[in-house]
C-alpha positions in Angstrom: 90.9 104.1 117.0 92.2 101.5 114.5 95.5 101.2 112.7 94.9 99.3 109.6 94.4 101.3 106.4 95.2 104.9 106.8 98.4 106.6 107.9 98.6 109.8 109.9 100.1 111.0 113.1 98.1 111.9 116.1 99.0 113.9 119.3 100.1 112.0 122.3 100.4 112.9 126.0 103.8 113.9 127.2 104.6 112.4 130.6 108.0 112.7 132.1 109.7 112.6 128.7 112.4 114.0 126.4 112.2 115.2 122.8 114.9 113.6 120.8 115.9 114.4 117.2 118.5 112.5 115.3 119.4 113.7 111.7 122.3 113.5 109.3 123.8 116.7 110.6 123.7 116.2 114.3 121.6 115.6 117.3 119.3 117.9 119.4 118.2 116.9 122.8 115.7 118.9 124.9 114.5 117.7 128.3 111.2 118.9 129.5 111.4 118.6 133.2 112.3 121.0 136.0 115.1 122.2 133.9 115.6 122.5 130.1 118.7 120.9 128.6 119.8 121.5 125.0 122.6 119.5 123.4 123.8 119.9 119.8 126.0 117.2 118.3 128.1 117.6 115.1 129.4 114.0 115.0 129.1 110.6 116.7 131.7 111.4 119.3 129.0 111.9 122.0 127.6 108.4 121.6 126.4 106.7 123.8 123.7 108.8 125.3 123.1 108.3 129.0 119.5 108.5 130.1 119.1 111.0 132.9 117.5 110.1 136.2 113.7 110.1 136.3 113.2 109.8 132.5 111.2 106.8 131.4 110.4 107.6 127.7 111.7 109.8 124.9 110.5 110.9 121.5 112.9 109.8 118.8 113.0 110.8 115.1 115.9 109.3 113.1 116.7 110.4 109.6 119.3 108.8 107.3 121.8 110.9 105.4 120.9 112.0 101.9 122.5 110.5 98.8 125.1 112.4 96.8 124.3 113.7 93.3 125.3 111.9 90.1 127.2 113.5 87.3 126.3 114.0 83.7 128.0 112.7 80.5 128.1 116.3 79.2 126.4 119.6 79.5 123.2 118.2 77.9 123.0 115.2 80.1 122.8 116.1 83.8 123.1 113.7 86.6 120.2 112.9 89.0 120.0 114.3 92.5 120.6 112.0 95.4 117.6 110.5 97.2 116.5 111.7 100.6 117.3 109.6 103.6 114.5 107.6 105.2 112.9 108.8 108.5 111.9 106.6 111.4 109.9 107.9 114.3 108.8 106.6 117.7 107.0 109.2 119.9 107.3 107.1 123.1 110.6 105.2 123.0 111.0 103.4 126.5 114.3 104.1 128.3 115.8 103.4 131.7 117.6 105.9 133.9 121.3 105.5 133.8 121.2 103.2 130.8 123.6 103.9 127.9 122.0 104.1 124.4 124.3 104.0 121.3 123.4 106.2 118.3 125.0 106.9 115.0 124.5 109.9 112.6 124.6 108.9 109.0 126.7 111.2 106.8 125.6 112.6 103.4 126.7 110.7 100.3 129.6 112.1 98.3 128.8 113.7 95.0 130.1 112.1 91.8 133.6 113.5 90.9 134.0 112.0 87.4 131.8 112.3 84.3 128.8 110.0 84.0 129.1 108.4 87.4 126.8 107.7 90.3 126.8 109.6 93.6 127.5 107.9 96.8 124.8 106.6 99.1 123.9 108.4 102.3 124.8 106.7 105.6 122.1 105.0 107.8 121.3 106.7 111.1 120.2 104.8 114.2 119.3 105.3 117.9 119.4 102.0 119.7 117.1 99.7 117.7 115.4 102.5 115.7 117.1 102.9 112.3 116.6 104.8 109.1 118.4 104.0 105.8 120.4 106.6 103.8 119.3 107.9 100.5 120.6 106.3 97.3 123.1 108.2 95.2 122.0 110.1 92.1 122.4 108.2 88.8 124.6 109.3 86.0 123.1 111.4 83.3 123.1 110.0 79.8 121.2 111.3 76.8 119.4 114.0 78.8 118.2 111.6 81.6 117.8 113.0 85.1 117.0 110.5 87.7 118.0 109.9 91.4 117.6 106.9 93.6 115.1 107.2 96.4 116.1 106.6 100.0 115.7 103.2 101.7 112.7 102.6 103.9 113.1 103.4 107.6 111.7 101.1 110.3 109.0 103.6 111.3 106.7 103.1 114.2 104.5 104.7 116.7 102.2 104.1 119.7 98.5 104.2 120.2 95.9 104.1 123.0 92.1 103.9 123.2 89.6 106.1 125.1 87.0 104.1 127.0 83.5 105.4 126.5 81.3 103.0 128.5 81.2 99.9 130.6 81.0 97.6 127.5 84.3 99.0 126.2 85.8 98.7 129.6 84.9 95.0 129.8 86.4 94.5 126.3 89.7 95.9 127.6 89.5 94.3 131.1 93.2 93.4 130.8 94.1 97.1 130.9 92.1 97.7 134.2 90.6 101.0 132.9 87.2 102.6 133.6 84.9 104.7 131.4 86.4 108.1 130.9 89.9 106.8 131.0 92.6 106.0 128.4 94.2 102.6 128.0 98.0 102.4 128.4 100.1 103.2 125.4 101.0 100.3 123.1 103.1 99.8 120.0 101.4 100.0 116.6 101.3 96.5 115.0 104.5 95.8 112.9 104.1 96.3 109.2 101.1 98.7 109.4 100.8 100.6 106.2 98.5 103.3 107.5 96.7 104.5 110.6 93.0 105.4 110.9 92.0 107.9 113.6 88.4 108.4 114.5 87.6 111.3 116.9 86.9 115.0 117.3 90.4 116.3 116.7 91.6 114.6 113.5 92.6 117.9 111.9 92.5 120.4 114.7 94.6 123.6 114.4 95.3 126.0 117.2 97.9 128.5 118.1 100.2 125.8 119.5 99.0 122.6 117.7 98.6 121.7 114.0 97.4 118.1 113.6 96.1 118.7 110.1 99.6 119.2 108.6 100.4 115.5 109.3 97.2 113.9 107.8 97.2 112.5 104.2 93.4 112.2 103.9 91.0 114.3 106.1 87.4 113.0 106.2 84.6 114.8 107.9 81.4 112.9 108.9 78.9 115.2 110.5 75.1 115.6 110.8 73.5 119.1 110.7 73.6 120.6 114.2 70.0 119.9 115.2 70.4 116.2 114.2 73.6 116.0 116.1 71.9 117.3 119.2 69.1 114.8 118.8 71.6 111.9 118.5 73.5 113.0 121.5 70.4 113.5 123.7 69.1 110.1 122.8 72.4 108.3 123.2 73.3 109.9 126.5 69.9 109.5 128.1 69.0 106.1 126.8 72.4 104.4 126.6 74.5 106.2 129.2 71.9 107.0 131.9 72.2 110.8 132.0 69.2 113.1 132.5 68.0 115.3 129.7 69.0 118.4 131.8 72.5 117.1 132.3 72.9 116.5 128.6 71.7 119.9 127.6 74.0 121.5 130.3 76.9 119.6 128.7 76.0 120.8 125.2 75.8 124.4 126.3 79.0 124.1 128.3 80.9 122.8 125.3 79.5 125.3 122.8 82.5 127.6 122.9 84.9 124.6 122.1 82.4 123.4 119.4 82.4 126.7 117.6 86.2 127.4 118.0 87.8 124.0 117.6 85.3 121.5 116.1 83.6 123.4 113.4 86.8 125.0 111.9 88.1 121.6 111.1 85.5 121.0 108.4 87.0 123.7 106.2 90.2 121.7 106.1 88.8 118.3 105.4 89.3 116.7 101.9 85.9 115.1 101.9 82.8 115.9 104.0 79.8 113.6 104.4 77.0 115.6 106.0 73.7 113.9 106.9 70.7 116.2 106.4 67.2 115.0 107.7 64.2 115.6 105.5 61.8 115.5 108.5 61.2 118.3 111.1 64.0 118.6 113.6 63.4 122.2 114.5 63.2 121.4 118.3 65.9 118.8 119.0 65.0 118.7 122.7 61.5 117.3 122.2 62.2 115.0 119.3 61.0 111.5 120.1 63.0 109.6 117.5 66.3 109.9 115.6 65.5 110.4 111.9 66.3 107.2 110.0 68.8 107.0 107.1 65.7 106.7 104.8 64.5 110.1 106.2 67.8 111.8 105.3 70.0 112.9 102.5 73.8 112.9 102.5 75.7 115.8 101.1 79.2 114.8 100.0 81.6 117.7 99.3 85.1 117.4 97.9 87.5 120.3 98.8 89.7 119.7 95.7 88.1 117.1 93.4 91.0 117.3 91.0 93.5 116.2 93.6 91.9 112.7 93.7 90.6 112.6 90.2 87.0 112.2 91.4 84.9 110.6 88.7 81.5 112.2 89.3 79.8 110.5 86.3 80.8 107.1 87.7 79.4 108.0 91.1 76.1 109.3 89.6 75.8 106.1 87.6 76.5 103.8 90.6 74.5 105.5 93.3 70.8 105.5 92.3 68.9 108.8 92.8 72.0 110.8 93.4 72.6 114.2 91.8 75.1 117.1 91.7 74.2 120.2 93.7 77.5 122.1 92.9 80.5 121.4 90.8 82.3 119.7 93.8 79.2 118.3 95.6 77.1 115.2 95.1 73.9 114.4 97.1 72.9 110.8 97.7 70.0 109.2 99.6 70.7 108.5 103.3 70.2 104.8 102.9 73.0 104.6 100.4 75.6 106.4 102.6 77.6 103.2 103.2 77.8 102.4 99.5 78.8 106.1 98.8 81.6 105.8 101.4 83.0 102.7 99.7 82.8 104.1 96.2 84.3 107.5 97.1 87.1 106.4 99.5 88.3 103.1 98.0 90.0 104.7 94.9 91.3 107.5 97.0 92.9 105.2 99.5 94.3 103.0 96.8 95.9 106.0 95.1 97.5 107.1 98.3 98.9 103.7 98.9 100.3 103.6 95.4 101.9 107.0 95.9 103.4 105.9 99.1 104.9 102.8 97.5 106.3 104.9 94.7 107.9 107.4 97.1 109.5 104.6 99.1 110.8 102.9 95.9 
């Protein structure tokens, strides 16, 4: 997992922790331990919060107060709405039992009370060092203008960890003292990160109790057809990881239920799918001697909603030699040009997302 150029949120393990929500209207506190504690706060009179015994981390979401609406010059010139308050989030905020932590709940900005005037800014909210600015007041309306200031940026953050697949990865993280099959300790995301890139099997998984997909701005599926996927796994696990062919097949069959019910359904939610399709015989993946090369494959690229990202198919067809359209939202490219296709497809989409983010933050 990396945290450079794509922002999303991913699930995290809950150890002995609390869920903490701080908003402009109060504070909710639920402790998941041997007992459940719920606390609703209507003002700042309950500050500071004293960390209960045995609690080492909490999940904190801080939201600033919204800005007040502006007023118009007359009935034909309405004032702008106030900007929403910023939100800052830390899923694993470290705390110490018995320690006092100050918090403040930002109030909503006052609405304009005179003609053609600006609304008041919302107040900032904070829990200890985690802060979120209030929204700006709505501007006055003149000559039919309707505009509101956006909220200030919050000092957002998060934490990450890495799964160790093999001995080589374990050696590269020797300072964490972890072995293959284990996770590294949680660590803070680097300050100033614009986005987070998550690579794994559960990037947009949805179950009865979990919906990761709702948090993701861009969902990308990269998947081979199933026989090619089996060939790749058999070769990797037998040659690189030392497993027997029987053990690998047993793992594939044991995981089939999860594959069908949790992995496959994610691809109907992805914004872009890159599917590698071999053009050589892979009908029996168990006896295949070699993994088909990129030159022995095609890549099918399907866009769920091309209009959302203004996909320029004529440009892609002109830039990627020997590519063609198979459906109105699908382009097929030679396997050897998959890397180039990834760049040409995703670069403008990511740039557009970053521009939209900057515009939303003001």
